[in-house]
Biopython code that builds the backbone (N, CA, C, O; Angstrom):
import numpy as np
from Bio.PDB.StructureBuilder import StructureBuilder

atoms = [
    (1, "MET", "N", (142.692, 105.467, 81.883)),
    (1, "MET", "CA", (141.923, 104.287, 82.454)),
    (1, "MET", "C", (142.435, 103.308, 82.885)),
    (1, "MET", "O", (143.647, 103.273, 82.675)),
    (2, "SER", "N", (141.827, 102.057, 83.675)),
    (2, "SER", "CA", (142.681, 101.075, 84.254)),
    (2, "SER", "C", (142.339, 100.010, 83.422)),
    (2, "SER", "O", (141.139, 100.073, 83.153)),
    (3, "LEU", "N", (142.712, 99.370, 83.073)),
    (3, "LEU", "CA", (142.926, 98.011, 82.309)),
    (3, "LEU", "C", (140.958, 96.985, 82.363)),
    (3, "LEU", "O", (140.070, 96.493, 81.667)),
    (4, "ASN", "N", (141.377, 97.257, 83.682)),
    (4, "ASN", "CA", (139.903, 96.733, 84.469)),
    (4, "ASN", "C", (138.651, 97.290, 83.806)),
    (4, "ASN", "O", (137.611, 96.684, 83.549)),
    (5, "ALA", "N", (138.990, 98.701, 83.559)),
    (5, "ALA", "CA", (137.595, 99.343, 82.938)),
    (5, "ALA", "C", (137.530, 99.272, 81.765)),
    (5, "ALA", "O", (136.419, 98.908, 81.380)),
    (6, "ALA", "N", (138.356, 99.494, 80.877)),
    (6, "ALA", "CA", (138.775, 98.983, 79.812)),
    (6, "ALA", "C", (138.235, 97.657, 78.674)),
    (6, "ALA", "O", (137.907, 97.548, 77.493)),
    (7, "LEU", "N", (138.407, 96.722, 79.992)),
    (7, "LEU", "CA", (137.665, 95.709, 79.570)),
    (7, "LEU", "C", (136.611, 95.223, 79.788)),
    (7, "LEU", "O", (136.083, 94.225, 79.295)),
    (8, "ASN", "N", (136.133, 96.191, 80.837)),
    (8, "ASN", "CA", (134.805, 96.330, 81.110)),
    (8, "ASN", "C", (133.563, 97.016, 79.726)),
    (8, "ASN", "O", (132.618, 96.827, 78.960)),
    (9, "ALA", "N", (134.613, 97.914, 80.299)),
    (9, "ALA", "CA", (133.679, 99.017, 78.380)),
    (9, "ALA", "C", (133.498, 98.058, 77.487)),
    (9, "ALA", "O", (132.384, 97.833, 77.013)),
    (10, "THR", "N", (135.149, 97.020, 76.979)),
    (10, "THR", "CA", (134.782, 95.913, 76.180)),
    (10, "THR", "C", (133.627, 95.147, 76.055)),
    (10, "THR", "O", (132.920, 95.150, 75.047)),
    (11, "ILE", "N", (133.405, 94.435, 77.145)),
    (11, "ILE", "CA", (132.694, 93.530, 77.445)),
    (11, "ILE", "C", (130.888, 94.286, 77.276)),
    (11, "ILE", "O", (130.038, 93.759, 76.557)),
    (12, "ALA", "N", (130.697, 95.254, 77.901)),
    (12, "ALA", "CA", (129.518, 95.672, 77.704)),
    (12, "ALA", "C", (129.407, 95.834, 75.842)),
    (12, "ALA", "O", (128.458, 95.329, 75.243)),
    (13, "LEU", "N", (130.265, 96.428, 75.277)),
    (13, "LEU", "CA", (129.710, 96.026, 73.982)),
    (13, "LEU", "C", (129.556, 94.968, 73.241)),
    (13, "LEU", "O", (128.464, 94.592, 72.817)),
    (14, "ILE", "N", (130.621, 94.418, 73.034)),
    (14, "ILE", "CA", (130.488, 93.097, 73.024)),
    (14, "ILE", "C", (128.715, 92.650, 73.155)),
    (14, "ILE", "O", (127.858, 92.574, 72.274)),
    (15, "GLU", "N", (128.646, 92.439, 74.467)),
    (15, "GLU", "CA", (126.909, 92.102, 74.915)),
    (15, "GLU", "C", (125.991, 92.902, 74.169)),
    (15, "GLU", "O", (124.798, 92.617, 74.272)),
    (16, "ASN", "N", (126.366, 93.943, 73.367)),
    (16, "ASN", "CA", (125.661, 95.082, 72.925)),
    (16, "ASN", "C", (124.759, 95.780, 73.965)),
    (16, "ASN", "O", (123.538, 95.843, 74.112)),
    (17, "ARG", "N", (125.883, 96.310, 74.671)),
    (17, "ARG", "CA", (124.941, 97.222, 75.523)),
    (17, "ARG", "C", (125.974, 99.151, 75.170)),
    (17, "ARG", "O", (126.652, 99.800, 75.967)),
    (18, "PRO", "N", (125.756, 99.343, 74.247)),
    (18, "PRO", "CA", (125.961, 100.306, 73.781)),
    (18, "PRO", "C", (126.225, 101.662, 74.807)),
    (18, "PRO", "O", (127.260, 102.319, 74.921)),
    (19, "ALA", "N", (125.020, 101.823, 75.452)),
    (19, "ALA", "CA", (125.092, 102.813, 76.359)),
    (19, "ALA", "C", (126.027, 102.980, 77.590)),
    (19, "ALA", "O", (126.653, 103.976, 77.953)),
    (20, "GLN", "N", (125.931, 101.367, 78.294)),
    (20, "GLN", "CA", (127.083, 101.193, 79.159)),
    (20, "GLN", "C", (128.751, 101.695, 78.521)),
    (20, "GLN", "O", (129.502, 102.596, 78.896)),
    (21, "PHE", "N", (128.872, 100.773, 77.534)),
    (21, "PHE", "CA", (130.261, 101.418, 76.727)),
    (21, "PHE", "C", (130.906, 102.873, 76.705)),
    (21, "PHE", "O", (132.013, 103.144, 77.171)),
    (22, "ARG", "N", (130.118, 103.679, 76.148)),
    (22, "ARG", "CA", (130.437, 105.135, 76.236)),
    (22, "ARG", "C", (130.363, 105.429, 77.670)),
    (22, "ARG", "O", (131.300, 106.069, 78.146)),
    (23, "GLU", "N", (129.261, 105.013, 78.546)),
    (23, "GLU", "CA", (128.899, 105.782, 80.176)),
    (23, "GLU", "C", (130.632, 105.127, 80.559)),
    (23, "GLU", "O", (131.281, 105.930, 81.227)),
    (24, "MET", "N", (131.108, 104.289, 80.335)),
    (24, "MET", "CA", (132.242, 103.903, 81.005)),
    (24, "MET", "C", (133.897, 104.590, 80.498)),
    (24, "MET", "O", (135.005, 104.776, 81.003)),
    (25, "LEU", "N", (133.204, 104.791, 79.204)),
    (25, "LEU", "CA", (134.576, 105.286, 78.814)),
    (25, "LEU", "C", (134.410, 106.974, 79.045)),
    (25, "LEU", "O", (135.520, 107.428, 78.766)),
    (26, "ARG", "N", (133.614, 107.964, 79.387)),
    (26, "ARG", "CA", (133.479, 108.895, 79.832)),
    (26, "ARG", "C", (133.606, 109.462, 81.019)),
    (26, "ARG", "O", (133.506, 110.671, 81.228)),
    (27, "GLU", "N", (133.915, 108.286, 82.149)),
    (27, "GLU", "CA", (134.378, 108.366, 83.247)),
    (27, "GLU", "C", (135.001, 109.112, 83.812)),
    (27, "GLU", "O", (135.556, 109.504, 82.786)),
    (28, "PRO", "N", (135.480, 109.755, 84.627)),
    (28, "PRO", "CA", (136.670, 110.834, 84.724)),
    (28, "PRO", "C", (138.156, 110.267, 85.133)),
    (28, "PRO", "O", (139.148, 110.995, 85.191)),
    (29, "THR", "N", (138.160, 109.168, 85.346)),
    (29, "THR", "CA", (139.713, 108.307, 85.222)),
    (29, "THR", "C", (139.503, 108.046, 83.912)),
    (29, "THR", "O", (140.660, 107.648, 83.775)),
    (30, "SER", "N", (138.942, 107.888, 82.569)),
    (30, "SER", "CA", (139.192, 107.459, 81.347)),
    (30, "SER", "C", (139.781, 108.506, 80.636)),
    (30, "SER", "O", (139.351, 109.659, 80.598)),
    (31, "ASP", "N", (141.183, 107.902, 79.842)),
    (31, "ASP", "CA", (141.917, 109.103, 79.057)),
    (31, "ASP", "C", (141.339, 108.542, 77.510)),
    (31, "ASP", "O", (141.969, 108.341, 76.472)),
    (32, "VAL", "N", (140.356, 108.435, 77.717)),
    (32, "VAL", "CA", (140.034, 108.711, 75.678)),
    (32, "VAL", "C", (139.146, 109.827, 76.014)),
    (32, "VAL", "O", (138.386, 110.081, 76.948)),
    (33, "LYS", "N", (139.634, 110.611, 74.544)),
    (33, "LYS", "CA", (139.410, 111.680, 74.415)),
    (33, "LYS", "C", (138.443, 111.694, 73.571)),
    (33, "LYS", "O", (137.617, 112.565, 73.844)),
    (34, "ASN", "N", (138.119, 110.860, 72.318)),
    (34, "ASN", "CA", (136.958, 110.776, 71.948)),
    (34, "ASN", "C", (136.109, 109.221, 71.113)),
    (34, "ASN", "O", (136.287, 108.488, 70.140)),
    (35, "ILE", "N", (135.346, 109.355, 72.021)),
    (35, "ILE", "CA", (134.641, 107.788, 71.973)),
    (35, "ILE", "C", (133.899, 107.865, 70.356)),
    (35, "ILE", "O", (133.550, 106.721, 70.062)),
    (36, "SER", "N", (133.715, 108.399, 69.754)),
    (36, "SER", "CA", (133.230, 108.093, 68.078)),
    (36, "SER", "C", (134.342, 107.167, 67.301)),
    (36, "SER", "O", (134.004, 106.225, 66.583)),
    (37, "PRO", "N", (135.688, 107.539, 67.526)),
    (37, "PRO", "CA", (136.597, 106.834, 66.753)),
    (37, "PRO", "C", (136.761, 105.072, 67.454)),
    (37, "PRO", "O", (136.690, 103.972, 66.905)),
    (38, "VAL", "N", (136.940, 105.384, 68.520)),
    (38, "VAL", "CA", (137.431, 104.408, 69.575)),
    (38, "VAL", "C", (135.351, 102.695, 69.276)),
    (38, "VAL", "O", (135.294, 101.495, 69.006)),
    (39, "TYR", "N", (134.149, 103.925, 69.607)),
    (39, "TYR", "CA", (133.295, 102.888, 68.758)),
    (39, "TYR", "C", (133.250, 101.851, 68.065)),
    (39, "TYR", "O", (133.191, 100.622, 68.123)),
    (40, "THR", "N", (133.324, 103.315, 66.912)),
    (40, "THR", "CA", (133.628, 102.902, 65.114)),
    (40, "THR", "C", (134.540, 101.574, 65.022)),
    (40, "THR", "O", (134.146, 100.536, 64.489)),
    (41, "ARG", "N", (135.803, 101.741, 65.607)),
    (41, "ARG", "CA", (136.928, 100.900, 65.533)),
    (41, "ARG", "C", (136.452, 99.330, 66.199)),
    (41, "ARG", "O", (136.837, 98.244, 65.767)),
    (42, "MET", "N", (135.569, 99.541, 67.294)),
    (42, "MET", "CA", (135.701, 98.274, 67.843)),
    (42, "MET", "C", (134.438, 97.038, 67.434)),
    (42, "MET", "O", (134.499, 95.808, 67.416)),
    (43, "ILE", "N", (133.290, 98.025, 67.123)),
    (43, "ILE", "CA", (132.377, 97.494, 66.294)),
    (43, "ILE", "C", (132.620, 96.860, 64.901)),
    (43, "ILE", "O", (131.769, 96.150, 64.365)),
    (44, "ARG", "N", (134.098, 97.215, 64.205)),
    (44, "ARG", "CA", (134.292, 97.107, 63.103)),
    (44, "ARG", "C", (134.805, 95.778, 63.270)),
    (44, "ARG", "O", (134.389, 94.840, 62.590)),
    (45, "SER", "N", (136.007, 95.616, 64.460)),
    (45, "SER", "CA", (136.491, 94.586, 65.008)),
    (45, "SER", "C", (135.510, 93.393, 64.979)),
    (45, "SER", "O", (135.775, 92.517, 64.156)),
    (46, "LEU", "N", (134.444, 93.231, 65.735)),
    (46, "LEU", "CA", (133.532, 92.587, 66.330)),
    (46, "LEU", "C", (132.954, 92.006, 65.260)),
    (46, "LEU", "O", (133.156, 90.813, 65.036)),
    (47, "ASP", "N", (132.092, 92.828, 64.387)),
    (47, "ASP", "CA", (131.674, 92.650, 62.974)),
    (47, "ASP", "C", (132.777, 91.541, 62.013)),
    (47, "ASP", "O", (132.551, 90.563, 61.301)),
    (48, "PHE", "N", (134.186, 92.358, 62.469)),
    (48, "PHE", "CA", (135.087, 91.288, 61.002)),
    (48, "PHE", "C", (135.232, 89.734, 61.983)),
    (48, "PHE", "O", (135.497, 88.705, 61.360)),
    (49, "TYR", "N", (135.044, 89.672, 63.478)),
    (49, "TYR", "CA", (134.670, 88.250, 63.822)),
    (49, "TYR", "C", (133.738, 87.837, 63.736)),
    (49, "TYR", "O", (133.784, 86.620, 63.914)),
    (50, "ALA", "N", (132.759, 88.213, 63.530)),
    (50, "ALA", "CA", (131.413, 87.574, 63.652)),
    (50, "ALA", "C", (131.720, 87.093, 62.149)),
    (50, "ALA", "O", (131.698, 85.868, 62.276)),
    (51, "ALA", "N", (131.968, 87.338, 60.926)),
    (51, "ALA", "CA", (132.248, 87.111, 59.773)),
    (51, "ALA", "C", (133.064, 86.487, 59.415)),
    (51, "ALA", "O", (133.128, 85.871, 58.351)),
    (52, "THR", "N", (133.908, 86.557, 60.354)),
    (52, "THR", "CA", (134.777, 85.390, 60.098)),
    (52, "THR", "C", (134.484, 83.375, 60.953)),
    (52, "THR", "O", (134.838, 82.219, 60.719)),
    (53, "LYS", "N", (133.827, 83.969, 61.731)),
    (53, "LYS", "CA", (132.871, 82.567, 62.156)),
    (53, "LYS", "C", (131.773, 82.489, 61.416)),
    (53, "LYS", "O", (131.127, 81.489, 61.731)),
    (54, "ILE", "N", (131.226, 83.176, 60.475)),
    (54, "ILE", "CA", (130.473, 82.683, 59.638)),
    (54, "ILE", "C", (130.424, 82.057, 58.338)),
    (54, "ILE", "O", (129.569, 81.304, 57.869)),
    (55, "ARG", "N", (131.949, 82.692, 57.628)),
    (55, "ARG", "CA", (132.718, 82.066, 56.853)),
    (55, "ARG", "C", (133.215, 80.774, 57.548)),
    (55, "ARG", "O", (133.293, 79.802, 56.797)),
    (56, "ILE", "N", (133.435, 80.653, 58.357)),
    (56, "ILE", "CA", (133.895, 79.047, 59.224)),
    (56, "ILE", "C", (132.502, 78.073, 59.087)),
    (56, "ILE", "O", (132.520, 76.921, 58.654)),
    (57, "ALA", "N", (131.562, 78.638, 59.452)),
    (57, "ALA", "CA", (129.957, 77.603, 59.150)),
    (57, "ALA", "C", (129.736, 77.733, 57.875)),
    (57, "ALA", "O", (129.171, 76.666, 57.634)),
    (58, "LEU", "N", (129.787, 78.277, 56.933)),
    (58, "LEU", "CA", (130.195, 78.247, 55.331)),
    (58, "LEU", "C", (130.362, 77.503, 54.997)),
    (58, "LEU", "O", (129.512, 76.838, 54.406)),
    (59, "MET", "N", (131.875, 77.055, 55.210)),
    (59, "MET", "CA", (132.764, 76.752, 54.504)),
    (59, "MET", "C", (132.402, 75.084, 55.242)),
    (59, "MET", "O", (132.496, 74.142, 54.455)),
    (60, "ALA", "N", (132.032, 74.784, 56.609)),
    (60, "ALA", "CA", (131.871, 73.748, 57.171)),
    (60, "ALA", "C", (130.385, 73.079, 56.374)),
    (60, "ALA", "O", (130.252, 71.857, 56.311)),
    (61, "ALA", "N", (129.643, 73.738, 55.969)),
    (61, "ALA", "CA", (128.445, 73.316, 55.613)),
    (61, "ALA", "C", (128.287, 72.995, 54.225)),
    (61, "ALA", "O", (127.326, 72.377, 53.767)),
    (62, "LEU", "N", (129.408, 73.501, 53.472)),
    (62, "LEU", "CA", (129.824, 72.786, 52.177)),
    (62, "LEU", "C", (129.980, 71.752, 51.970)),
    (62, "LEU", "O", (129.530, 71.206, 50.963)),
    (63, "HIS", "N", (131.013, 70.870, 53.310)),
    (63, "HIS", "CA", (131.344, 69.875, 53.384)),
    (63, "HIS", "C", (130.172, 68.705, 53.812)),
    (63, "HIS", "O", (130.641, 67.587, 54.027)),
    (64, "VAL", "N", (129.251, 68.800, 53.901)),
    (64, "VAL", "CA", (128.260, 68.219, 54.689)),
    (64, "VAL", "C", (128.207, 67.062, 53.823)),
    (64, "VAL", "O", (128.110, 67.234, 52.608)),
    (65, "GLN", "N", (128.271, 65.683, 54.416)),
    (65, "GLN", "CA", (127.883, 64.538, 53.478)),
    (65, "GLN", "C", (126.485, 64.201, 54.105)),
    (65, "GLN", "O", (125.834, 64.740, 55.000)),
    (66, "PRO", "N", (126.297, 63.265, 53.419)),
    (66, "PRO", "CA", (124.999, 62.549, 53.374)),
    (66, "PRO", "C", (124.628, 61.516, 54.335)),
    (66, "PRO", "O", (124.429, 60.506, 53.661)),
    (67, "ALA", "N", (124.380, 61.183, 55.921)),
    (67, "ALA", "CA", (124.513, 60.182, 56.622)),
    (67, "ALA", "C", (124.537, 59.204, 56.195)),
    (67, "ALA", "O", (124.049, 59.238, 55.066)),
    (68, "GLU", "N", (124.946, 57.985, 56.551)),
    (68, "GLU", "CA", (125.089, 56.466, 55.674)),
    (68, "GLU", "C", (123.237, 56.329, 56.237)),
    (68, "GLU", "O", (122.669, 56.674, 55.200)),
    (69, "GLU", "N", (122.284, 56.071, 57.113)),
    (69, "GLU", "CA", (121.129, 56.184, 56.718)),
    (69, "GLU", "C", (120.306, 56.645, 55.642)),
    (69, "GLU", "O", (119.282, 56.101, 55.229)),
    (70, "GLN", "N", (120.937, 57.881, 55.151)),
    (70, "GLN", "CA", (119.822, 58.501, 54.430)),
    (70, "GLN", "C", (120.455, 58.042, 52.761)),
    (70, "GLN", "O", (119.719, 58.073, 51.774)),
    (71, "LEU", "N", (121.633, 57.711, 52.710)),
    (71, "LEU", "CA", (122.352, 56.858, 51.738)),
    (71, "LEU", "C", (121.690, 55.786, 51.157)),
    (71, "LEU", "O", (121.520, 55.582, 49.955)),
    (72, "LYS", "N", (121.124, 54.738, 52.638)),
    (72, "LYS", "CA", (121.110, 53.863, 52.285)),
    (72, "LYS", "C", (119.378, 53.570, 51.820)),
    (72, "LYS", "O", (118.829, 52.710, 51.130)),
    (73, "ALA", "N", (118.999, 54.502, 52.425)),
    (73, "ALA", "CA", (117.358, 54.933, 52.626)),
    (73, "ALA", "C", (117.109, 54.936, 50.885)),
    (73, "ALA", "O", (116.380, 54.250, 50.168)),
    (74, "TRP", "N", (118.122, 56.096, 50.579)),
    (74, "TRP", "CA", (117.970, 56.640, 49.087)),
    (74, "TRP", "C", (118.121, 55.367, 48.226)),
    (74, "TRP", "O", (117.252, 55.101, 47.395)),
    (75, "ASP", "N", (119.114, 54.635, 48.386)),
    (75, "ASP", "CA", (119.387, 53.047, 47.320)),
    (75, "ASP", "C", (118.211, 52.475, 47.738)),
    (75, "ASP", "O", (117.540, 52.106, 46.774)),
    (76, "ASP", "N", (117.767, 52.286, 48.668)),
    (76, "ASP", "CA", (117.091, 51.164, 49.068)),
    (76, "ASP", "C", (115.668, 51.261, 48.084)),
    (76, "ASP", "O", (115.153, 50.360, 47.422)),
    (77, "LEU", "N", (115.090, 53.164, 48.296)),
    (77, "LEU", "CA", (114.346, 53.725, 47.376)),
    (77, "LEU", "C", (114.254, 53.279, 45.879)),
    (77, "LEU", "O", (113.277, 52.793, 45.310)),
    (78, "VAL", "N", (115.811, 53.626, 45.239)),
    (78, "VAL", "CA", (115.662, 53.278, 43.866)),
    (78, "VAL", "C", (115.899, 51.914, 43.392)),
    (78, "VAL", "O", (115.622, 51.644, 42.224)),
    (79, "ASP", "N", (116.489, 50.829, 44.346)),
    (79, "ASP", "CA", (116.706, 49.824, 44.208)),
    (79, "ASP", "C", (115.373, 48.950, 43.762)),
    (79, "ASP", "O", (115.379, 48.056, 42.915)),
    (80, "SER", "N", (114.069, 49.475, 44.628)),
    (80, "SER", "CA", (112.865, 48.887, 45.074)),
    (80, "SER", "C", (112.231, 49.095, 43.495)),
    (80, "SER", "O", (111.270, 48.367, 43.248)),
    (81, "GLY", "N", (112.597, 49.854, 42.595)),
    (81, "GLY", "CA", (111.841, 50.305, 41.387)),
    (81, "GLY", "C", (111.012, 51.029, 41.440)),
    (81, "GLY", "O", (110.363, 51.277, 40.424)),
    (82, "ALA", "N", (110.703, 51.688, 42.756)),
    (82, "ALA", "CA", (109.753, 52.713, 42.999)),
    (82, "ALA", "C", (109.857, 54.094, 41.934)),
    (82, "ALA", "O", (110.933, 54.692, 41.937)),
    (83, "LYS", "N", (108.894, 54.532, 41.148)),
    (83, "LYS", "CA", (108.998, 55.898, 40.840)),
    (83, "LYS", "C", (109.548, 56.976, 41.776)),
    (83, "LYS", "O", (108.896, 57.459, 42.701)),
    (84, "LEU", "N", (110.523, 57.236, 41.530)),
    (84, "LEU", "CA", (110.248, 58.700, 42.613)),
    (84, "LEU", "C", (109.439, 60.010, 42.565)),
    (84, "LEU", "O", (109.236, 60.519, 41.463)),
    (85, "THR", "N", (108.980, 60.572, 43.647)),
    (85, "THR", "CA", (108.111, 61.178, 43.580)),
    (85, "THR", "C", (108.654, 62.582, 44.152)),
    (85, "THR", "O", (109.789, 62.559, 44.628)),
    (86, "ARG", "N", (107.962, 63.780, 44.151)),
    (86, "ARG", "CA", (108.426, 64.985, 44.320)),
    (86, "ARG", "C", (108.495, 64.718, 45.933)),
    (86, "ARG", "O", (109.464, 65.096, 46.592)),
    (87, "ALA", "N", (107.479, 64.094, 46.458)),
    (87, "ALA", "CA", (107.922, 63.913, 48.127)),
    (87, "ALA", "C", (109.263, 63.747, 48.735)),
    (87, "ALA", "O", (109.880, 64.207, 49.696)),
    (88, "ASP", "N", (109.529, 62.596, 47.435)),
    (88, "ASP", "CA", (110.666, 61.965, 48.103)),
    (88, "ASP", "C", (112.029, 62.674, 47.842)),
    (88, "ASP", "O", (113.022, 62.491, 48.546)),
    (89, "TYR", "N", (111.958, 63.872, 46.275)),
    (89, "TYR", "CA", (112.967, 64.208, 46.526)),
    (89, "TYR", "C", (113.149, 65.653, 47.428)),
    (89, "TYR", "O", (114.220, 66.224, 47.628)),
    (90, "GLU", "N", (111.790, 66.085, 47.919)),
    (90, "GLU", "CA", (111.257, 67.150, 49.313)),
    (90, "GLU", "C", (112.248, 66.494, 50.096)),
    (90, "GLU", "O", (113.389, 66.956, 50.122)),
    (91, "ARG", "N", (111.911, 65.352, 50.812)),
    (91, "ARG", "CA", (112.307, 64.498, 51.797)),
    (91, "ARG", "C", (113.714, 64.545, 51.623)),
    (91, "ARG", "O", (114.298, 64.543, 52.707)),
    (92, "VAL", "N", (114.627, 64.596, 50.410)),
    (92, "VAL", "CA", (116.106, 64.288, 50.459)),
    (92, "VAL", "C", (116.352, 66.158, 50.530)),
    (92, "VAL", "O", (117.270, 66.487, 51.281)),
    (93, "TYR", "N", (115.790, 67.038, 49.990)),
    (93, "TYR", "CA", (115.829, 68.300, 50.291)),
    (93, "TYR", "C", (115.645, 68.679, 51.530)),
    (93, "TYR", "O", (116.223, 69.764, 51.592)),
    (94, "PHE", "N", (115.241, 68.471, 52.442)),
    (94, "PHE", "CA", (114.608, 68.410, 54.111)),
    (94, "PHE", "C", (116.421, 68.086, 54.677)),
    (94, "PHE", "O", (117.207, 68.890, 55.178)),
    (95, "ASP", "N", (116.603, 66.757, 54.384)),
    (95, "ASP", "CA", (117.863, 66.294, 55.053)),
    (95, "ASP", "C", (118.792, 67.184, 54.648)),
    (95, "ASP", "O", (119.677, 67.404, 55.475)),
    (96, "GLY", "N", (118.836, 67.587, 53.931)),
    (96, "GLY", "CA", (120.068, 67.684, 53.111)),
    (96, "GLY", "C", (120.099, 69.628, 54.251)),
    (96, "GLY", "O", (120.998, 69.970, 55.018)),
    (97, "VAL", "N", (119.203, 70.198, 54.011)),
    (97, "VAL", "CA", (118.739, 71.658, 55.110)),
    (97, "VAL", "C", (119.258, 70.849, 56.594)),
    (97, "VAL", "O", (120.320, 71.127, 57.150)),
    (98, "THR", "N", (118.582, 70.125, 56.942)),
    (98, "THR", "CA", (118.235, 69.876, 58.277)),
    (98, "THR", "C", (120.258, 69.551, 58.694)),
    (98, "THR", "O", (120.749, 69.614, 59.821)),
    (99, "SER", "N", (120.793, 69.322, 57.771)),
    (99, "SER", "CA", (122.043, 68.641, 58.102)),
    (99, "SER", "C", (122.648, 69.988, 58.325)),
    (99, "SER", "O", (123.085, 70.277, 59.438)),
    (100, "VAL", "N", (122.705, 70.947, 57.183)),
    (100, "VAL", "CA", (123.770, 72.197, 57.233)),
    (100, "VAL", "C", (123.389, 72.850, 58.555)),
    (100, "VAL", "O", (124.142, 73.503, 59.278)),
    (101, "GLU", "N", (121.771, 72.500, 58.810)),
    (101, "GLU", "CA", (121.284, 73.388, 60.326)),
    (101, "GLU", "C", (122.277, 73.033, 61.553)),
    (101, "GLU", "O", (122.824, 73.796, 62.349)),
    (102, "LYS", "N", (122.328, 71.704, 61.453)),
    (102, "LYS", "CA", (123.347, 71.125, 62.453)),
    (102, "LYS", "C", (124.381, 71.473, 62.455)),
    (102, "LYS", "O", (124.859, 71.579, 63.585)),
    (103, "VAL", "N", (125.350, 71.861, 61.221)),
    (103, "VAL", "CA", (126.711, 72.330, 61.501)),
    (103, "VAL", "C", (126.540, 73.671, 62.249)),
    (103, "VAL", "O", (127.252, 74.062, 63.175)),
    (104, "PHE", "N", (125.395, 74.372, 61.659)),
    (104, "PHE", "CA", (125.020, 76.297, 62.339)),
    (104, "PHE", "C", (125.079, 75.597, 63.644)),
    (104, "PHE", "O", (126.118, 75.512, 64.300)),
    (105, "GLU", "N", (124.079, 75.160, 63.960)),
    (105, "GLU", "CA", (124.209, 74.883, 65.349)),
    (105, "GLU", "C", (124.955, 74.518, 66.028)),
    (105, "GLU", "O", (125.038, 75.020, 67.149)),
    (106, "GLY", "N", (125.716, 73.598, 65.670)),
    (106, "GLY", "CA", (127.397, 73.292, 66.120)),
    (106, "GLY", "C", (128.164, 74.058, 66.734)),
    (106, "GLY", "O", (128.621, 73.776, 67.842)),
    (107, "ILE", "N", (128.505, 75.508, 65.894)),
    (107, "ILE", "CA", (129.349, 76.654, 65.727)),
    (107, "ILE", "C", (128.917, 77.087, 66.555)),
    (107, "ILE", "O", (129.598, 77.202, 67.574)),
    (108, "LEU", "N", (127.476, 77.574, 66.524)),
    (108, "LEU", "CA", (126.625, 78.313, 67.637)),
    (108, "LEU", "C", (127.252, 77.822, 69.100)),
    (108, "LEU", "O", (127.939, 78.346, 69.976)),
    (109, "ASN", "N", (126.626, 76.510, 68.876)),
    (109, "ASN", "CA", (127.289, 76.091, 70.211)),
    (109, "ASN", "C", (128.700, 76.479, 70.818)),
    (109, "ASN", "O", (129.080, 77.177, 71.759)),
    (110, "MET", "N", (129.126, 75.923, 70.119)),
    (110, "MET", "CA", (130.939, 76.205, 70.944)),
    (110, "MET", "C", (131.330, 77.432, 70.679)),
    (110, "MET", "O", (132.472, 77.612, 71.102)),
    (111, "LEU", "N", (130.833, 78.445, 70.110)),
    (111, "LEU", "CA", (131.102, 80.343, 70.497)),
    (111, "LEU", "C", (130.248, 80.310, 71.985)),
    (111, "LEU", "O", (130.789, 80.426, 73.085)),
    (112, "GLU", "N", (128.721, 80.114, 71.738)),
    (112, "GLU", "CA", (128.785, 80.021, 73.256)),
    (112, "GLU", "C", (128.846, 79.646, 74.566)),
    (112, "GLU", "O", (128.614, 80.109, 75.683)),
    (113, "GLU", "N", (129.274, 78.553, 73.996)),
    (113, "GLU", "CA", (130.532, 78.194, 75.347)),
    (113, "GLU", "C", (131.554, 78.319, 75.848)),
    (113, "GLU", "O", (132.039, 77.595, 76.718)),
    (114, "LYS", "N", (132.008, 79.256, 75.359)),
    (114, "LYS", "CA", (133.560, 79.997, 75.443)),
    (114, "LYS", "C", (133.218, 80.981, 76.485)),
    (114, "LYS", "O", (134.068, 81.774, 76.889)),
]
sb = StructureBuilder()
sb.init_structure("model")
sb.init_model(0)
sb.init_chain("A")
sb.init_seg("    ")
for serial, (resi, resn, name, xyz) in enumerate(atoms, 1):
    if name == "N":
        sb.init_residue(resn, " ", resi, " ")
    sb.init_atom(name, np.array(xyz, "f"), 0.0, 1.0, " ", f" {name:<3s}", serial, name[0])
structure = sb.get_structure()
């Protein structure tokens, strides 16, 4: 099997085209004797890679800090003497969720650009 054919088969698997992956490995020029172990090993490698990227994203999300505008708005609200309502807490919660989403979107964009 040529290096080009092996790379094309690998790319097909990465792009979630398992039928084409198997077809490429079954070509007469292929020296792969048993596709199942190769397929299993490739999937395990892809899963490990994905898990690594998810771990990086989760670690980045744990380091999310509130933006200066969010801190100032919260301090102003507290300093005003206003009684904090459920809506205030919900707003702060959703600001935090939005910050974490931005971390994941940034990592996703970085991976898609590669």
